[in-house]
C-alpha positions as a Markdown table, in Angstrom:
| # | Residue | x | y | z |
|---|---|---|---|---|
| 1 | Met | 0.1 | -0.2 | -0.4 |
| 2 | Thr | 1.0 | 3.2 | -0.9 |
| 3 | Leu | 1.1 | 6.5 | 1.8 |
| 4 | Ala | -2.2 | 8.2 | 1.9 |
| 5 | Gly | -0.2 | 11.6 | 2.7 |
| 6 | Pro | 2.1 | 13.2 | 4.6 |
| 7 | Val | 0.0 | 14.1 | 7.9 |
| 8 | Pro | -2.1 | 11.5 | 10.0 |
| 9 | Ala | -6.1 | 12.0 | 10.1 |
| 10 | Arg | -6.5 | 14.7 | 13.2 |
| 11 | Asp | -10.7 | 15.1 | 12.5 |
| 12 | Ala | -13.4 | 12.7 | 13.6 |
| 13 | Leu | -17.0 | 12.2 | 12.4 |
| 14 | Val | -19.0 | 11.0 | 15.6 |
| 15 | Leu | -22.1 | 9.4 | 15.1 |
| 16 | Ala | -24.3 | 10.5 | 18.1 |
| 17 | Ala | -27.8 | 10.9 | 16.6 |
| 18 | Gly | -29.7 | 7.5 | 17.8 |
| 19 | Asn | -32.2 | 6.8 | 20.2 |
| 20 | Gly | -30.5 | 3.2 | 21.4 |
| 21 | Asp | -34.0 | 1.2 | 21.1 |
| 22 | Arg | -32.2 | -1.2 | 23.2 |
| 23 | Phe | -31.1 | 0.8 | 26.2 |
| 24 | Gln | -34.1 | 0.6 | 28.7 |
| 25 | Asn | -32.9 | 2.7 | 31.6 |
| 26 | Gly | -36.5 | 4.0 | 32.2 |
| 27 | Thr | -36.4 | 7.2 | 31.6 |
| 28 | Gly | -36.2 | 7.6 | 27.8 |
| 29 | Gln | -32.5 | 10.0 | 28.2 |
| 30 | Ser | -30.1 | 9.2 | 25.4 |
| 31 | Lys | -27.5 | 6.3 | 25.9 |
| 32 | Leu | -25.1 | 8.9 | 25.0 |
| 33 | Leu | -25.5 | 11.0 | 28.4 |
| 34 | Gln | -25.3 | 8.0 | 30.5 |
| 35 | Pro | -22.9 | 7.9 | 33.0 |
| 36 | Phe | -19.3 | 5.5 | 32.6 |
| 37 | Leu | -16.9 | 5.4 | 35.5 |
| 38 | Gly | -18.5 | 8.5 | 36.0 |
| 39 | Gln | -18.4 | 10.4 | 32.7 |
| 40 | Pro | -20.9 | 10.7 | 29.9 |
| 41 | Leu | -20.5 | 8.0 | 27.5 |
| 42 | Ile | -20.0 | 10.5 | 24.4 |
| 43 | Leu | -18.0 | 12.4 | 26.5 |
| 44 | Arg | -15.9 | 9.1 | 27.4 |
| 45 | Thr | -15.6 | 8.9 | 23.4 |
| 46 | Leu | -14.2 | 12.1 | 22.6 |
| 47 | Asp | -11.6 | 12.1 | 25.5 |
| 48 | Thr | -10.5 | 9.0 | 24.2 |
| 49 | Ala | -10.1 | 9.9 | 20.5 |
| 50 | Arg | -8.2 | 12.8 | 21.7 |
| 51 | Gln | -5.9 | 10.9 | 23.4 |
| 52 | Ala | -4.9 | 9.5 | 20.2 |
| 53 | Gly | -4.3 | 12.7 | 18.4 |
| 54 | Ile | -8.1 | 14.0 | 17.4 |
| 55 | Thr | -7.8 | 17.8 | 17.3 |
| 56 | Ser | -11.6 | 18.5 | 15.6 |
| 57 | Phe | -14.9 | 16.7 | 16.1 |
| 58 | Glu | -17.8 | 16.9 | 13.7 |
| 59 | Val | -20.8 | 15.1 | 15.8 |
| 60 | Val | -23.9 | 14.1 | 14.3 |
| 61 | Leu | -26.9 | 15.3 | 16.2 |
| 62 | Gly | -30.6 | 13.8 | 16.1 |
| 63 | Tyr | -32.3 | 12.1 | 19.5 |
| 64 | Gln | -32.1 | 14.4 | 22.1 |
| 65 | Ala | -29.6 | 17.0 | 20.2 |
| 66 | Asp | -30.2 | 19.7 | 22.5 |
| 67 | Cys | -29.0 | 17.8 | 25.7 |
| 68 | Val | -26.1 | 15.6 | 23.7 |
| 69 | Arg | -24.8 | 19.4 | 22.8 |
| 70 | Ala | -25.1 | 20.8 | 26.0 |
| 71 | Val | -22.9 | 18.1 | 27.7 |
| 72 | Ile | -20.6 | 17.7 | 24.9 |
| 73 | Glu | -20.2 | 21.9 | 25.3 |
| 74 | Arg | -19.4 | 21.9 | 28.9 |
| 75 | Gly | -17.7 | 19.1 | 28.5 |
| 76 | Ala | -15.8 | 18.7 | 25.1 |
| 77 | Pro | -11.7 | 18.0 | 26.0 |
| 78 | Gln | -9.6 | 21.2 | 26.6 |
| 79 | Gly | -7.6 | 22.1 | 22.7 |
| 80 | Val | -10.2 | 20.9 | 20.4 |
| 81 | Thr | -12.7 | 21.9 | 18.2 |
| 82 | Val | -16.2 | 20.7 | 18.3 |
| 83 | His | -18.4 | 21.5 | 15.0 |
| 84 | Phe | -22.4 | 20.0 | 15.4 |
| 85 | Ser | -24.3 | 19.0 | 12.0 |
| 86 | Tyr | -28.2 | 17.6 | 13.1 |
| 87 | Asn | -29.4 | 14.4 | 10.9 |
| 88 | Pro | -33.7 | 15.5 | 11.2 |
| 89 | Glu | -33.8 | 11.3 | 9.6 |
| 90 | Trp | -32.0 | 10.4 | 13.3 |
| 91 | His | -34.4 | 7.4 | 13.5 |
| 92 | Leu | -33.9 | 5.7 | 10.2 |
| 93 | Glu | -30.3 | 4.2 | 9.1 |
| 94 | Asn | -26.8 | 5.4 | 10.5 |
| 95 | Gly | -25.7 | 5.8 | 6.4 |
| 96 | Leu | -27.8 | 8.9 | 6.4 |
| 97 | Ser | -26.2 | 10.7 | 10.0 |
| 98 | Val | -22.4 | 10.0 | 8.0 |
| 99 | Leu | -24.0 | 11.6 | 4.9 |
| 100 | Thr | -25.0 | 14.9 | 7.1 |
| 101 | Ala | -21.3 | 15.6 | 7.5 |
| 102 | Arg | -20.2 | 15.6 | 4.1 |
| 103 | Ala | -19.8 | 18.7 | 3.5 |
| 104 | Arg | -17.5 | 19.2 | 6.2 |
| 105 | Leu | -15.3 | 16.3 | 5.8 |
| 106 | Glu | -15.5 | 15.5 | 1.7 |
| 107 | Asp | -11.7 | 17.0 | 1.4 |
| 108 | Arg | -9.7 | 15.0 | 3.5 |
| 109 | Arg | -9.5 | 11.7 | 5.5 |
| 110 | Phe | -11.3 | 11.4 | 8.8 |
| 111 | Ala | -12.0 | 9.1 | 11.8 |
| 112 | Leu | -15.4 | 7.5 | 11.5 |
| 113 | Leu | -16.3 | 6.9 | 15.5 |
| 114 | Met | -20.0 | 5.4 | 16.9 |
| 115 | Gly | -20.8 | 7.5 | 20.3 |
| 116 | Asp | -21.5 | 4.6 | 21.8 |
| 117 | His | -18.6 | 2.4 | 21.3 |
| 118 | Leu | -15.5 | 2.7 | 24.1 |
| 119 | Phe | -12.4 | 1.7 | 22.1 |
| 120 | Glu | -8.5 | 1.9 | 23.5 |
| 121 | Ser | -6.4 | 5.4 | 22.1 |
| 122 | Arg | -3.8 | 3.1 | 21.3 |
| 123 | Val | -6.0 | 1.7 | 18.7 |
| 124 | Leu | -7.4 | 4.4 | 17.0 |
| 125 | Gly | -3.8 | 6.0 | 17.0 |
| 126 | Gly | -2.2 | 3.3 | 15.3 |
| 127 | Leu | -5.4 | 3.7 | 12.0 |
| 128 | Leu | -4.8 | 7.6 | 12.1 |
| 129 | Gln | -1.1 | 6.9 | 11.3 |
| 130 | Arg | -1.6 | 4.0 | 9.1 |
| 131 | Ala | -1.3 | 4.0 | 5.0 |
| 132 | Ser | -4.1 | 3.0 | 3.0 |
| 133 | Gly | -3.5 | 4.4 | -0.2 |
| 134 | Arg | -5.0 | 7.7 | -1.5 |
| 135 | Asp | -8.7 | 6.4 | -1.5 |
| 136 | Gly | -8.7 | 3.5 | 1.1 |
| 137 | Ser | -10.1 | 3.5 | 4.0 |
| 138 | Leu | -9.7 | 1.3 | 7.3 |
| 139 | Leu | -11.6 | -0.6 | 9.4 |
| 140 | Ala | -10.4 | -2.1 | 12.7 |
| 141 | Val | -11.5 | -5.3 | 13.6 |
| 142 | Asp | -11.5 | -8.6 | 16.2 |
| 143 | Thr | -9.9 | -11.6 | 14.8 |
| 144 | Arg | -10.2 | -13.5 | 18.3 |
| 145 | Pro | -12.9 | -15.9 | 18.9 |
| 146 | Ala | -16.1 | -14.4 | 20.3 |
| 147 | Asp | -19.0 | -15.2 | 22.4 |
| 148 | Pro | -22.0 | -17.3 | 20.1 |
| 149 | Leu | -24.0 | -14.4 | 21.8 |
| 150 | Val | -21.4 | -11.7 | 20.8 |
| 151 | Ala | -21.3 | -12.6 | 17.8 |
| 152 | Ala | -25.2 | -13.2 | 17.1 |
| 153 | Glu | -25.6 | -8.9 | 17.5 |
| 154 | Ala | -22.2 | -8.1 | 15.8 |
| 155 | Thr | -21.4 | -6.6 | 12.1 |
| 156 | Lys | -19.0 | -9.7 | 10.9 |
| 157 | Val | -16.2 | -9.0 | 8.6 |
| 158 | Gln | -14.8 | -11.5 | 5.9 |
| 159 | Met | -11.2 | -10.8 | 5.2 |
| 160 | Asp | -9.1 | -11.4 | 1.9 |
| 161 | Gly | -5.5 | -11.0 | 3.6 |
| 162 | Thr | -5.6 | -7.3 | 5.0 |
| 163 | Arg | -8.7 | -6.5 | 2.2 |
| 164 | Ile | -12.3 | -6.5 | 3.4 |
| 165 | Val | -14.5 | -8.4 | 1.0 |
| 166 | Ala | -17.7 | -8.9 | 2.6 |
| 167 | Ile | -19.5 | -6.7 | 5.8 |
| 168 | Gly | -22.9 | -7.2 | 7.4 |
| 169 | Lys | -24.5 | -9.3 | 10.1 |
| 170 | Ser | -26.1 | -11.8 | 8.3 |
| 171 | Leu | -22.4 | -13.7 | 7.3 |
| 172 | Asp | -22.4 | -16.9 | 7.9 |
| 173 | Arg | -18.9 | -17.3 | 7.0 |
| 174 | Tyr | -16.8 | -14.8 | 8.4 |
| 175 | Asp | -12.7 | -13.7 | 9.9 |
| 176 | Ala | -13.2 | -10.8 | 12.8 |
| 177 | Leu | -16.2 | -8.6 | 13.7 |
| 178 | Asp | -16.3 | -5.1 | 13.2 |
| 179 | Thr | -15.4 | -3.0 | 16.3 |
| 180 | Gly | -17.4 | 0.0 | 14.4 |
| 181 | Leu | -13.9 | 2.1 | 14.7 |
| 182 | Phe | -12.9 | 3.6 | 11.2 |
| 183 | Val | -10.6 | 5.7 | 9.6 |
| 184 | Cys | -12.3 | 6.9 | 5.8 |
| 185 | Ala | -11.3 | 8.7 | 2.5 |
| 186 | Pro | -13.7 | 10.9 | 1.8 |
| 187 | Ala | -14.6 | 8.3 | -1.0 |
| 188 | Leu | -16.9 | 6.9 | 1.6 |
| 189 | Phe | -19.5 | 9.4 | 0.8 |
| 190 | Gly | -19.7 | 8.8 | -2.8 |
| 191 | Ala | -20.3 | 4.8 | -2.0 |
| 192 | Leu | -23.0 | 5.5 | 0.3 |
| 193 | Glu | -24.2 | 7.4 | -2.2 |
| 194 | Asp | -24.5 | 4.3 | -4.1 |
| 195 | Ala | -25.3 | 2.1 | -2.0 |
| 196 | Gly | -28.4 | 4.6 | -0.6 |
| 197 | Ala | -30.0 | 4.5 | -4.4 |
| 198 | Ser | -30.0 | 0.8 | -4.2 |
| 199 | Gly | -32.0 | 0.7 | -1.2 |
| 200 | Asp | -29.4 | 0.8 | 1.5 |
| 201 | Thr | -28.6 | 3.3 | 3.7 |
| 202 | Thr | -26.6 | 1.6 | 6.3 |
| 203 | Leu | -23.0 | 2.2 | 6.9 |
| 204 | Ser | -22.4 | -1.4 | 6.3 |
| 205 | Gly | -23.8 | -0.7 | 2.7 |
| 206 | Gly | -21.5 | 2.1 | 1.7 |
| 207 | Ile | -18.5 | 0.0 | 3.5 |
| 208 | Arg | -19.5 | -3.0 | 1.2 |
| 209 | Gln | -19.8 | -0.5 | -1.9 |
| 210 | Leu | -15.9 | 0.2 | -1.2 |
| 211 | Ala | -15.5 | -3.3 | -0.3 |
| 212 | Gly | -16.1 | -4.2 | -3.9 |
| 213 | Arg | -14.1 | -1.8 | -5.1 |
| 214 | Gly | -10.5 | -2.8 | -3.4 |
| 215 | Leu | -10.8 | 0.3 | -1.1 |
| 216 | Met | -11.6 | -1.5 | 2.6 |
| 217 | Phe | -8.9 | -2.9 | 4.8 |
| 218 | Gly | -8.5 | -4.4 | 7.7 |
| 219 | Val | -6.4 | -3.6 | 11.0 |
| 220 | Asp | -6.6 | -6.2 | 14.0 |
| 221 | Val | -6.9 | -4.7 | 17.4 |
| 222 | Gly | -4.9 | -7.7 | 18.8 |
| 223 | Asp | -5.6 | -7.8 | 22.6 |
| 224 | Ala | -7.2 | -4.3 | 22.6 |
| 225 | Asn | -10.5 | -3.6 | 24.4 |
| 226 | Trp | -13.4 | -2.2 | 22.9 |
| 227 | Tyr | -17.2 | -2.5 | 23.8 |
| 228 | Asp | -20.7 | -1.5 | 21.5 |
| 229 | Ile | -23.0 | -0.2 | 24.1 |
| 230 | Asp | -26.3 | -1.4 | 23.3 |
| 231 | Thr | -27.8 | -2.4 | 26.5 |
| 232 | Ile | -27.4 | -1.2 | 30.3 |
| 233 | Ala | -25.7 | -5.0 | 30.7 |
| 234 | Asp | -22.9 | -3.9 | 28.0 |
| 235 | Leu | -22.9 | -0.8 | 30.1 |
| 236 | Glu | -22.3 | -2.2 | 33.2 |
| 237 | Ser | -20.1 | -5.3 | 31.8 |
| 238 | Ala | -18.0 | -2.4 | 30.3 |
| 239 | Glu | -17.4 | -0.4 | 33.3 |
| 240 | Thr | -17.1 | -3.8 | 36.3 |
| 241 | Leu | -14.0 | -5.0 | 33.3 |
| 242 | Leu | -12.5 | -1.7 | 32.4 |
| 243 | Gly | -13.0 | -0.4 | 36.3 |
| 244 | Ala | -10.9 | -3.6 | 37.4 |
| 245 | Gln | -7.9 | -2.6 | 35.1 |
| 246 | Pro | -5.2 | -0.2 | 36.7 |
| 247 | Glu | -4.3 | 3.1 | 35.0 |
| 248 | Pro | -1.6 | 3.1 | 32.3 |
| 249 | Ala | 1.7 | 4.8 | 33.6 |
């Protein structure tokens, strides 16, 4: 692969528009505002990304947009800039949220983060500096054997070497799980439009378009932790595991 450019990506697009139907906390409050180890989940995502080298965020809002925005504006990491977009169709598929931010990011590479996913800064930091060609995009994948219950809910990935050749929740044969952590070329926006024209408005639909063009690559997370917070039980499990780990030196 050839170098993508002389400077690592420093922008991140954060999807924070959904309402988390499976996150039943009894209040209807956005799960992104749920405390995780004493910090709202969305702020944990931004802090981890800043530690990885992100200096500018584009956050796509939707459900409870005013509340989520207020929490971010009060608690965003120091030394970063934050811009907000609003997706009025936040109740639909997440590919539409990505397209909402197209005008702000279509001239540069950017990290693409899910507001409700937990990850380690070292994984994103490695992705930001990795070469993938001018139009290539990267996805952090987990090749470790997965619990069948986890795999049943996860988006799965088929690989040919480092190249991603298929992605989706219903794959019968797969080599890794999708962690929801990307570094994308602007080519993603056109791929999402092409997928949408055929009736697929999911982010995975756009990624499948890139994979079909040979432009999607997987990077193994190795022994790193990551968590997709869909339910209260997911959050409590992640708190127990991460809260028991020693602070990095």
